[in-house]
VEXKE-370431 format. One record per atom (N, C-alpha, C): residue number from 0; residue in three letters; atom name; z, y, x. Coordinates in steps of 0.001 Angstrom, whole numbers, plus 500000, padded with zeros to 6 digits. Atoms other than C-alpha are relative to their C-alpha. Layout:
NUM / ALA / CA / Z / Y / X;
...
END
This chain:
0 / MET / N / 498961 / 499028 / 499845;
0 / MET / CA / 191936 / 832813 / 510370;
0 / MET / C / 500027 / 500977 / 498835;
1 / ILE / N / 500010 / 499047 / 501091;
1 / ILE / CA / 190814 / 835252 / 507680;
1 / ILE / C / 499954 / 499214 / 498692;
2 / ASP / N / 499824 / 500745 / 501246;
2 / ASP / CA / 192098 / 833228 / 504755;
2 / ASP / C / 501020 / 500778 / 499192;
3 / PHE / N / 499121 / 499094 / 500727;
3 / PHE / CA / 193550 / 835671 / 502255;
3 / PHE / C / 501088 / 499280 / 499219;
4 / GLN / N / 498988 / 500746 / 500729;
4 / GLN / CA / 195485 / 832930 / 500487;
4 / GLN / C / 501132 / 499516 / 500902;
5 / GLU / N / 499036 / 500595 / 499080;
5 / GLU / CA / 197351 / 831763 / 503603;
5 / GLU / C / 500775 / 501001 / 500857;
6 / SER / N / 499385 / 499092 / 499043;
6 / SER / CA / 198179 / 834800 / 505733;
6 / SER / C / 500128 / 501401 / 499438;
7 / VAL / N / 499864 / 498613 / 500405;
7 / VAL / CA / 199323 / 838372 / 505381;
7 / VAL / C / 499717 / 500963 / 501144;
8 / LEU / N / 500285 / 499149 / 498854;
8 / LEU / CA / 198675 / 839710 / 508899;
8 / LEU / C / 498866 / 499391 / 500809;
9 / PHE / N / 501134 / 500457 / 499220;
9 / PHE / CA / 195376 / 839438 / 510709;
9 / PHE / C / 499919 / 500831 / 501266;
10 / LYS / N / 500059 / 499309 / 498712;
10 / LYS / CA / 195268 / 840302 / 514420;
10 / LYS / C / 498550 / 500048 / 500452;
11 / LEU / N / 501411 / 499790 / 499737;
11 / LEU / CA / 191893 / 841771 / 515271;
11 / LEU / C / 499777 / 500859 / 501238;
12 / GLU / N / 500433 / 499151 / 498899;
12 / GLU / CA / 190050 / 843339 / 518176;
12 / GLU / C / 498697 / 500665 / 499594;
13 / PRO / N / 501281 / 499350 / 500301;
13 / PRO / CA / 187316 / 845947 / 517731;
13 / PRO / C / 498906 / 499477 / 500929;
14 / ILE / N / 501158 / 500424 / 499202;
14 / ILE / CA / 183877 / 844833 / 518899;
14 / ILE / C / 498802 / 500868 / 499626;
15 / ALA / N / 501218 / 499234 / 500267;
15 / ALA / CA / 180433 / 846422 / 519059;
15 / ALA / C / 499254 / 499403 / 498809;
16 / VAL / N / 500753 / 500440 / 501176;
16 / VAL / CA / 178227 / 846236 / 515979;
16 / VAL / C / 498988 / 498919 / 500368;
17 / ASP / N / 501000 / 501003 / 499616;
17 / ASP / CA / 175630 / 844218 / 517905;
17 / ASP / C / 500612 / 498626 / 500275;
18 / GLN / N / 499326 / 501296 / 499846;
18 / GLN / CA / 178257 / 841440 / 518331;
18 / GLN / C / 500379 / 499396 / 498648;
19 / MET / N / 499729 / 500500 / 501344;
19 / MET / CA / 178552 / 841017 / 514566;
19 / MET / C / 499230 / 498695 / 499774;
20 / LEU / N / 500682 / 501252 / 500325;
20 / LEU / CA / 177700 / 837518 / 513293;
20 / LEU / C / 498672 / 500313 / 499315;
21 / LYS / N / 501345 / 499685 / 500497;
21 / LYS / CA / 173962 / 837550 / 512583;
21 / LYS / C / 499843 / 499807 / 498485;
22 / PRO / N / 500190 / 500171 / 501444;
22 / PRO / CA / 174184 / 836112 / 509019;
22 / PRO / C / 500561 / 501148 / 499157;
23 / ILE / N / 499425 / 498894 / 500776;
23 / ILE / CA / 176292 / 839106 / 507912;
23 / ILE / C / 498939 / 501051 / 499709;
24 / SER / N / 501090 / 499040 / 500218;
24 / SER / CA / 173218 / 841312 / 508309;
24 / SER / C / 499210 / 499678 / 498742;
25 / ASN / N / 500741 / 500409 / 501190;
25 / ASN / CA / 171574 / 839290 / 505536;
25 / ASN / C / 500698 / 500387 / 498705;
26 / PHE / N / 499250 / 499613 / 501189;
26 / PHE / CA / 174324 / 840329 / 503101;
26 / PHE / C / 499899 / 501487 / 499698;
27 / LEU / N / 499986 / 498548 / 500165;
27 / LEU / CA / 173857 / 844045 / 503621;
27 / LEU / C / 498892 / 500482 / 499075;
28 / LEU / N / 500983 / 499371 / 500870;
28 / LEU / CA / 172104 / 846115 / 500980;
28 / LEU / C / 499184 / 500991 / 500815;
29 / GLU / N / 500883 / 499098 / 499267;
29 / GLU / CA / 169270 / 848447 / 501983;
29 / GLU / C / 500697 / 501295 / 500409;
30 / ASP / N / 499337 / 498731 / 499705;
30 / ASP / CA / 171496 / 851538 / 501824;
30 / ASP / C / 501420 / 499820 / 500549;
31 / GLU / N / 498661 / 500301 / 499488;
31 / GLU / CA / 174576 / 849848 / 503346;
31 / GLU / C / 499984 / 500017 / 501528;
32 / THR / N / 499920 / 499930 / 498547;
32 / THR / CA / 175597 / 850628 / 506917;
32 / THR / C / 501331 / 499443 / 500492;
33 / VAL / N / 498798 / 500557 / 499382;
33 / VAL / CA / 178127 / 848995 / 509231;
33 / VAL / C / 500773 / 501146 / 500649;
34 / LEU / N / 499138 / 498955 / 499460;
34 / LEU / CA / 181060 / 851288 / 510097;
34 / LEU / C / 500819 / 499517 / 501182;
35 / ALA / N / 499179 / 500563 / 498932;
35 / ALA / CA / 183198 / 848995 / 512266;
35 / ALA / C / 500032 / 498486 / 499863;
36 / VAL / N / 499934 / 501462 / 499978;
36 / VAL / CA / 183434 / 845334 / 513298;
36 / VAL / C / 501202 / 499603 / 500849;
37 / PHE / N / 498831 / 500517 / 499304;
37 / PHE / CA / 186550 / 843418 / 514338;
37 / PHE / C / 499894 / 498488 / 500049;
38 / LYS / N / 500048 / 501456 / 499895;
38 / LYS / CA / 187118 / 839836 / 515447;
38 / LYS / C / 501368 / 499431 / 500310;
39 / THR / N / 498907 / 500830 / 499518;
39 / THR / CA / 189745 / 837182 / 515846;
39 / THR / C / 499334 / 499076 / 501020;
40 / VAL / N / 500641 / 500921 / 499064;
40 / VAL / CA / 188962 / 834143 / 517993;
40 / VAL / C / 498599 / 499632 / 499520;
41 / ARG / N / 501307 / 500393 / 500533;
41 / ARG / CA / 186117 / 832993 / 515706;
41 / ARG / C / 499569 / 500819 / 498794;
42 / ASP / N / 500291 / 499300 / 501242;
42 / ASP / CA / 186336 / 835086 / 512535;
42 / ASP / C / 499686 / 501466 / 500253;
43 / GLN / N / 500310 / 498580 / 499882;
43 / GLN / CA / 185097 / 838600 / 511901;
43 / GLN / C / 500305 / 500741 / 498711;
44 / LEU / N / 499752 / 499103 / 501115;
44 / LEU / CA / 185893 / 841527 / 509641;
44 / LEU / C / 499097 / 501202 / 500197;
45 / VAL / N / 500975 / 498927 / 499891;
45 / VAL / CA / 183191 / 844095 / 508935;
45 / VAL / C / 500270 / 501030 / 498909;
46 / PHE / N / 499877 / 498893 / 500940;
46 / PHE / CA / 183777 / 847468 / 507307;
46 / PHE / C / 498619 / 500638 / 499895;
47 / THR / N / 501297 / 499375 / 500217;
47 / THR / CA / 180557 / 848787 / 505769;
47 / THR / C / 500205 / 501261 / 499158;
48 / SER / N / 499927 / 498814 / 500848;
48 / SER / CA / 179752 / 851871 / 503725;
48 / SER / C / 500281 / 499654 / 498541;
49 / LYS / N / 499763 / 500408 / 501384;
49 / LYS / CA / 180309 / 849828 / 500528;
49 / LYS / C / 501159 / 499026 / 499811;
50 / ARG / N / 499015 / 501069 / 500171;
50 / ARG / CA / 182828 / 847061 / 501239;
50 / ARG / C / 500541 / 499529 / 501342;
51 / ILE / N / 499500 / 500719 / 498836;
51 / ILE / CA / 184806 / 844939 / 503636;
51 / ILE / C / 499472 / 498576 / 499874;
52 / ILE / N / 500510 / 501379 / 499996;
52 / ILE / CA / 183166 / 841621 / 504562;
52 / ILE / C / 500817 / 499209 / 501015;
53 / ALA / N / 499238 / 500883 / 499125;
53 / ALA / CA / 185369 / 838869 / 505981;
53 / ALA / C / 499209 / 498716 / 500186;
54 / ALA / N / 500690 / 501251 / 499677;
54 / ALA / CA / 183686 / 835946 / 507742;
54 / ALA / C / 501023 / 499042 / 500576;
55 / ASN / N / 499019 / 501004 / 499615;
55 / ASN / CA / 185987 / 832923 / 507960;
55 / ASN / C / 499245 / 498768 / 500495;
56 / VAL / N / 500707 / 501123 / 499393;
56 / VAL / CA / 184444 / 830403 / 510383;
56 / VAL / C / 500871 / 498751 / 499855;
57 / GLN / N / 499234 / 501209 / 500310;
57 / GLN / CA / 185496 / 826866 / 509404;
57 / GLN / C / 499454 / 498797 / 500749;
58 / GLY / N / 500411 / 501267 / 499404;
58 / GLY / CA / 185378 / 823382 / 510869;
58 / GLY / C / 499944 / 500040 / 501518;
59 / LEU / N / 500038 / 500123 / 498544;
59 / LEU / CA / 185151 / 822127 / 514416;
59 / LEU / C / 498761 / 500632 / 500620;
60 / THR / N / 501244 / 499486 / 499437;
60 / THR / CA / 181538 / 823146 / 514921;
60 / THR / C / 499794 / 501477 / 499691;
61 / GLY / N / 500150 / 498598 / 500369;
61 / GLY / CA / 181854 / 826534 / 513232;
61 / GLY / C / 498727 / 500296 / 499235;
62 / LYS / N / 501244 / 499784 / 500745;
62 / LYS / CA / 178650 / 826006 / 511259;
62 / LYS / C / 500267 / 500409 / 498556;
63 / LYS / N / 499637 / 499635 / 501361;
63 / LYS / CA / 180433 / 826396 / 507933;
63 / LYS / C / 500788 / 501307 / 500057;
64 / VAL / N / 499361 / 498692 / 499996;
64 / VAL / CA / 181391 / 830008 / 507222;
64 / VAL / C / 500192 / 500453 / 498558;
65 / ASP / N / 499705 / 499421 / 501312;
65 / ASP / CA / 183090 / 831491 / 504153;
65 / ASP / C / 499926 / 501516 / 500140;
66 / TYR / N / 500132 / 498547 / 499981;
66 / TYR / CA / 182097 / 835107 / 503466;
66 / TYR / C / 500655 / 500564 / 498746;
67 / THR / N / 499323 / 499350 / 501115;
67 / THR / CA / 184339 / 837258 / 501278;
67 / THR / C / 499687 / 501486 / 500047;
68 / SER / N / 500272 / 498564 / 500097;
68 / SER / CA / 183321 / 840729 / 500093;
68 / SER / C / 501073 / 500658 / 499156;
69 / ILE / N / 499002 / 499219 / 500728;
69 / ILE / CA / 185929 / 843258 / 499029;
69 / ILE / C / 499407 / 501395 / 499803;
70 / PRO / N / 500548 / 498656 / 500238;
70 / PRO / CA / 184320 / 846305 / 497381;
70 / PRO / C / 501101 / 501055 / 500105;
71 / TYR / N / 499018 / 498920 / 499887;
71 / TYR / CA / 186066 / 849583 / 498155;
71 / TYR / C / 500536 / 500421 / 498633;
72 / SER / N / 499562 / 499609 / 501348;
72 / SER / CA / 186244 / 850222 / 494399;
72 / SER / C / 501183 / 499164 / 499518;
73 / LYS / N / 498883 / 500866 / 500392;
73 / LYS / CA / 188804 / 847378 / 494133;
73 / LYS / C / 501275 / 500282 / 500794;
74 / ILE / N / 498817 / 499649 / 499221;
74 / ILE / CA / 191167 / 848865 / 496708;
74 / ILE / C / 500804 / 501032 / 499227;
75 / GLN / N / 499130 / 499106 / 500757;
75 / GLN / CA / 194114 / 850466 / 494907;
75 / GLN / C / 500732 / 500978 / 500907;
76 / THR / N / 499240 / 499197 / 499049;
76 / THR / CA / 196042 / 851787 / 497913;
76 / THR / C / 499670 / 499498 / 501398;
77 / PHE / N / 500144 / 500434 / 498612;
77 / PHE / CA / 195616 / 851753 / 501663;
77 / PHE / C / 500807 / 500925 / 500892;
78 / SER / N / 499250 / 499195 / 499040;
78 / SER / CA / 197561 / 852954 / 504652;
78 / SER / C / 499585 / 499616 / 501408;
79 / VAL / N / 500246 / 500269 / 498592;
79 / VAL / CA / 197128 / 853221 / 508395;
79 / VAL / C / 501257 / 500355 / 500778;
80 / GLU / N / 498873 / 499736 / 499107;
80 / GLU / CA / 199742 / 853109 / 511127;
80 / GLU / C / 499424 / 500157 / 501396;
81 / SER / N / 500542 / 499747 / 498673;
81 / SER / CA / 198838 / 854679 / 514420;
81 / SER / C / 500824 / 499275 / 501052;
82 / SER / N / 499287 / 500657 / 498913;
82 / SER / CA / 199794 / 853161 / 517735;
82 / SER / C / 501044 / 500958 / 500573;
83 / GLY / N / 498938 / 499206 / 499402;
83 / GLY / CA / 202927 / 854340 / 519516;
83 / GLY / C / 499702 / 500314 / 501457;
84 / THR / N / 500163 / 499617 / 498600;
84 / THR / CA / 203428 / 855630 / 523032;
84 / THR / C / 499864 / 498784 / 500904;
85 / LEU / N / 499999 / 501169 / 499121;
85 / LEU / CA / 204124 / 852236 / 524601;
85 / LEU / C / 499134 / 498852 / 499502;
86 / GLU / N / 500845 / 501071 / 500510;
86 / GLU / CA / 202035 / 850045 / 522345;
86 / GLU / C / 498676 / 500575 / 499525;
87 / ARG / N / 501335 / 499528 / 500361;
87 / ARG / CA / 198332 / 850301 / 521686;
87 / ARG / C / 499537 / 499475 / 498654;
88 / ASP / N / 500423 / 500597 / 501266;
88 / ASP / CA / 198181 / 848273 / 518469;
88 / ASP / C / 500221 / 500971 / 498855;
89 / CYS / N / 499855 / 499217 / 501214;
89 / CYS / CA / 197645 / 849980 / 515131;
89 / CYS / C / 499781 / 499063 / 498816;
90 / GLU / N / 500114 / 500859 / 501179;
90 / GLU / CA / 197603 / 848658 / 511561;
90 / GLU / C / 499296 / 500709 / 498859;
91 / ILE / N / 500598 / 499550 / 501251;
91 / ILE / CA / 195610 / 849026 / 508382;
91 / ILE / C / 500510 / 499068 / 498919;
92 / GLU / N / 499568 / 500795 / 501151;
92 / GLU / CA / 197059 / 847847 / 505063;
92 / GLU / C / 499176 / 500421 / 498796;
93 / ILE / N / 500693 / 499713 / 501254;
93 / ILE / CA / 195065 / 847562 / 501871;
93 / ILE / C / 500638 / 499173 / 498892;
94 / TYR / N / 499432 / 500662 / 501173;
94 / TYR / CA / 196243 / 846628 / 498391;
94 / TYR / C / 498896 / 499823 / 498977;
95 / ILE / N / 501047 / 500358 / 500945;
95 / ILE / CA / 193892 / 844843 / 496038;
95 / ILE / C / 500646 / 499195 / 498880;
96 / SER / N / 499319 / 500638 / 501132;
96 / SER / CA / 194936 / 843760 / 492537;
96 / SER / C / 499827 / 498483 / 499977;
97 / SER / N / 500238 / 501439 / 500097;
97 / SER / CA / 193355 / 840291 / 492728;
97 / SER / C / 500550 / 499219 / 501193;
98 / ILE / N / 499545 / 500692 / 498793;
98 / ILE / CA / 194658 / 839491 / 496231;
98 / ILE / C / 501418 / 500389 / 500378;
99 / GLY / N / 498707 / 499494 / 499561;
99 / GLY / CA / 197708 / 841633 / 496922;
99 / GLY / C / 499827 / 500830 / 501254;
100 / LYS / N / 500030 / 499207 / 498773;
100 / LYS / CA / 198514 / 843251 / 500249;
100 / LYS / C / 499380 / 499198 / 501138;
101 / ILE / N / 500599 / 500598 / 498822;
101 / ILE / CA / 196421 / 842524 / 503319;
101 / ILE / C / 500267 / 500944 / 501162;
102 / ARG / N / 499705 / 499196 / 498813;
102 / ARG / CA / 197534 / 843736 / 506754;
102 / ARG / C / 499105 / 499571 / 501150;
103 / PHE / N / 500833 / 500234 / 498827;
103 / PHE / CA / 195207 / 844064 / 509709;
103 / PHE / C / 500633 / 500706 / 501182;
104 / GLU / N / 499515 / 499406 / 498761;
104 / GLU / CA / 196670 / 844619 / 513176;
104 / GLU / C / 498826 / 500064 / 500953;
105 / ILE / N / 501135 / 499809 / 499112;
105 / ILE / CA / 194088 / 846074 / 515506;
105 / ILE / C / 500528 / 500228 / 501403;
106 / ARG / N / 499538 / 499940 / 498608;
106 / ARG / CA / 194661 / 845487 / 519191;
106 / ARG / C / 499023 / 500807 / 500836;
107 / GLY / N / 500857 / 499278 / 499069;
107 / GLY / CA / 193361 / 847652 / 521978;
107 / GLY / C / 499765 / 501429 / 499571;
108 / ASN / N / 500313 / 498604 / 500261;
108 / ASN / CA / 191834 / 851094 / 521912;
108 / ASN / C / 499196 / 500141 / 498724;
109 / PHE / N / 500703 / 499758 / 501246;
109 / PHE / CA / 190915 / 852088 / 518379;
109 / PHE / C / 500627 / 501221 / 499350;
110 / ASP / N / 499514 / 498761 / 500604;
110 / ASP / CA / 191216 / 855507 / 516744;
110 / ASP / C / 500148 / 499797 / 498490;
111 / VAL / N / 499774 / 500310 / 501409;
111 / VAL / CA / 192746 / 854488 / 513410;
111 / VAL / C / 500089 / 501273 / 499151;
112 / ILE / N / 499923 / 498743 / 500749;
112 / ILE / CA / 193300 / 858129 / 512402;
112 / ILE / C / 498597 / 500460 / 499605;
113 / ALA / N / 501394 / 499657 / 500311;
113 / ALA / CA / 189571 / 858897 / 512631;
113 / ALA / C / 499416 / 498997 / 499008;
114 / PHE / N / 500499 / 501039 / 500902;
114 / PHE / CA / 188831 / 855579 / 510909;
114 / PHE / C / 500544 / 500203 / 498587;
115 / ASN / N / 499411 / 499697 / 501308;
115 / ASN / CA / 191185 / 856585 / 508075;
115 / ASN / C / 499112 / 500979 / 499233;
116 / LYS / N / 500892 / 499033 / 500644;
116 / LYS / CA / 188878 / 859528 / 507338;
116 / LYS / C / 498722 / 499321 / 499492;
117 / VAL / N / 501233 / 500700 / 500377;
117 / VAL / CA / 185848 / 857246 / 507269;
117 / VAL / C / 500244 / 499144 / 498753;
118 / ILE / N / 499688 / 500874 / 501140;
118 / ILE / CA / 187462 / 854731 / 504901;
118 / ILE / C / 500330 / 500831 / 498760;
119 / SER / N / 499651 / 499121 / 501126;
119 / SER / CA / 188868 / 857516 / 502709;
119 / SER / C / 498756 / 500476 / 499272;
120 / LYS / N / 501259 / 499523 / 500590;
120 / LYS / CA / 185330 / 858761 / 502118;
120 / LYS / C / 499470 / 499008 / 498962;
121 / TYR / N / 500549 / 501018 / 500888;
121 / TYR / CA / 184428 / 855457 / 500459;
121 / TYR / C / 500998 / 499530 / 498946;
122 / VAL / N / 498990 / 500463 / 500961;
122 / VAL / CA / 187698 / 854395 / 498812;
122 / VAL / C / 500277 / 501065 / 498946;
123 / LEU / N / 499645 / 498915 / 500917;
123 / LEU / CA / 188343 / 857800 / 497233;
123 / LEU / C / 498810 / 500555 / 499230;
124 / ALA / N / 501206 / 499498 / 500674;
124 / ALA / CA / 184766 / 858320 / 496025;
124 / ALA / C / 500001 / 499695 / 498523;
END
Protein backbone atom coordinates (compact mmCIF):
# COMPACT_ATOMS: atom_id res chain seq x y z
CA MET A 1 0.00 0.00 0.00
CA ILE A 2 2.72 2.52 0.86
CA ASP A 3 4.25 2.64 -2.59
CA PHE A 4 5.20 6.24 -3.27
CA GLN A 5 5.44 5.62 -7.00
CA GLU A 6 1.89 4.29 -7.37
CA SER A 7 -0.39 6.24 -5.03
CA VAL A 8 -0.95 9.75 -3.79
CA LEU A 9 -3.32 9.13 -0.86
CA PHE A 10 -2.64 6.71 1.96
CA LYS A 11 -5.49 5.88 4.35
CA LEU A 12 -4.07 5.19 7.79
CA GLU A 13 -5.22 4.46 11.32
CA PRO A 14 -3.25 5.49 14.40
CA ILE A 15 -1.95 2.59 16.48
CA ALA A 16 0.04 2.25 19.70
CA VAL A 17 3.82 2.33 19.48
CA ASP A 18 4.02 -1.21 20.86
CA GLN A 19 2.13 -2.42 17.73
CA MET A 20 4.89 -1.13 15.46
CA LEU A 21 6.53 -3.81 13.28
CA LYS A 22 9.43 -5.18 15.32
CA PRO A 23 12.10 -4.81 12.58
CA ILE A 24 11.54 -1.03 12.50
CA SER A 25 13.09 -0.81 15.96
CA ASN A 26 16.35 -2.06 14.44
CA PHE A 27 16.47 0.98 12.13
CA LEU A 28 16.24 3.53 14.91
CA LEU A 29 19.33 5.45 15.97
CA GLU A 30 20.25 5.64 19.66
CA ASP A 31 18.88 9.18 20.02
CA GLU A 32 15.81 8.61 17.80
CA THR A 33 12.37 8.27 19.36
CA VAL A 34 9.04 7.18 17.91
CA LEU A 35 6.44 9.99 17.84
CA ALA A 36 3.49 8.25 16.17
CA VAL A 37 2.66 5.02 14.33
CA PHE A 38 -0.04 4.48 11.71
CA LYS A 39 -1.14 1.43 9.74
CA THR A 40 -3.02 0.33 6.68
CA VAL A 41 -4.10 -3.31 6.40
CA ARG A 42 -0.49 -4.60 6.40
CA ASP A 43 1.76 -1.56 5.97
CA GLN A 44 2.92 0.94 8.55
CA LEU A 45 4.08 4.54 8.70
CA VAL A 46 6.24 5.66 11.61
CA PHE A 47 7.03 9.27 12.47
CA THR A 48 10.20 9.48 14.55
CA SER A 49 12.20 12.40 15.91
CA LYS A 50 14.40 12.29 12.78
CA ARG A 51 12.35 10.93 9.86
CA ILE A 52 9.32 9.17 8.51
CA ILE A 53 9.74 5.41 8.01
CA ALA A 54 7.34 3.63 5.66
CA ALA A 55 7.13 -0.16 5.83
CA ASN A 56 5.61 -1.63 2.66
CA VAL A 57 4.78 -5.30 3.31
CA GLN A 58 5.00 -7.27 0.05
CA GLY A 59 4.05 -10.69 -1.25
CA LEU A 60 1.47 -13.21 -0.13
CA THR A 61 3.32 -14.22 3.02
CA GLY A 62 4.32 -10.70 4.03
CA LYS A 63 7.89 -11.77 4.78
CA LYS A 64 9.34 -9.34 2.26
CA VAL A 65 9.17 -5.73 3.47
CA ASP A 66 10.44 -2.56 1.78
CA TYR A 67 11.47 0.16 4.25
CA THR A 68 11.69 3.75 3.05
CA SER A 69 13.14 6.54 5.20
CA ILE A 70 12.25 10.16 4.54
CA PRO A 71 14.44 12.53 6.58
CA TYR A 72 12.63 15.63 7.82
CA SER A 73 15.42 17.71 6.26
CA LYS A 74 14.11 16.70 2.80
CA ILE A 75 10.57 17.92 3.45
CA GLN A 76 10.06 21.25 1.66
CA THR A 77 6.47 21.97 2.69
CA PHE A 78 3.83 20.26 4.77
CA SER A 79 0.24 20.91 5.72
CA VAL A 80 -2.40 19.44 7.98
CA GLU A 81 -6.16 19.44 7.59
CA SER A 82 -8.20 18.98 10.71
CA SER A 83 -11.33 16.87 10.81
CA GLY A 84 -14.72 18.52 10.40
CA THR A 85 -17.81 18.38 12.57
CA LEU A 86 -19.36 15.35 10.86
CA GLU A 87 -16.22 13.56 9.77
CA ARG A 88 -13.39 12.36 11.95
CA ASP A 89 -10.73 11.95 9.26
CA CYS A 90 -7.85 14.40 9.00
CA GLU A 91 -5.01 14.74 6.49
CA ILE A 92 -1.30 15.41 6.42
CA GLU A 93 0.41 16.44 3.18
CA ILE A 94 4.15 16.58 2.71
CA TYR A 95 6.14 17.75 -0.29
CA ILE A 96 9.51 16.20 -1.02
CA SER A 97 11.61 17.20 -4.04
CA SER A 98 12.57 13.64 -5.02
CA ILE A 99 9.05 12.19 -4.62
CA GLY A 100 6.53 15.00 -4.93
CA LYS A 101 3.38 15.33 -2.85
CA ILE A 102 2.34 12.59 -0.46
CA ARG A 103 -1.07 12.69 1.24
CA PHE A 104 -1.91 10.73 4.35
CA GLU A 105 -5.54 10.45 5.45
CA ILE A 106 -5.78 9.53 9.09
CA ARG A 107 -8.98 7.85 10.18
CA GLY A 108 -10.40 7.89 13.66
CA ASN A 109 -9.50 9.98 16.66
CA PHE A 110 -6.21 11.77 16.11
CA ASP A 111 -5.24 15.29 17.18
CA VAL A 112 -3.58 16.49 13.97
CA ILE A 113 -3.27 20.05 15.31
CA ALA A 114 -1.13 18.89 18.24
CA PHE A 115 0.79 16.59 15.88
CA ASN A 116 1.47 19.58 13.61
CA LYS A 117 3.40 21.19 16.48
CA VAL A 118 5.44 18.03 17.00
CA ILE A 119 6.34 17.69 13.31
CA SER A 120 7.07 21.42 13.02
CA LYS A 121 9.71 21.06 15.72
CA TYR A 122 11.68 18.67 13.50
CA VAL A 123 10.94 19.95 9.99
CA LEU A 124 11.64 23.59 10.85
CA ALA A 125 14.82 22.88 12.84
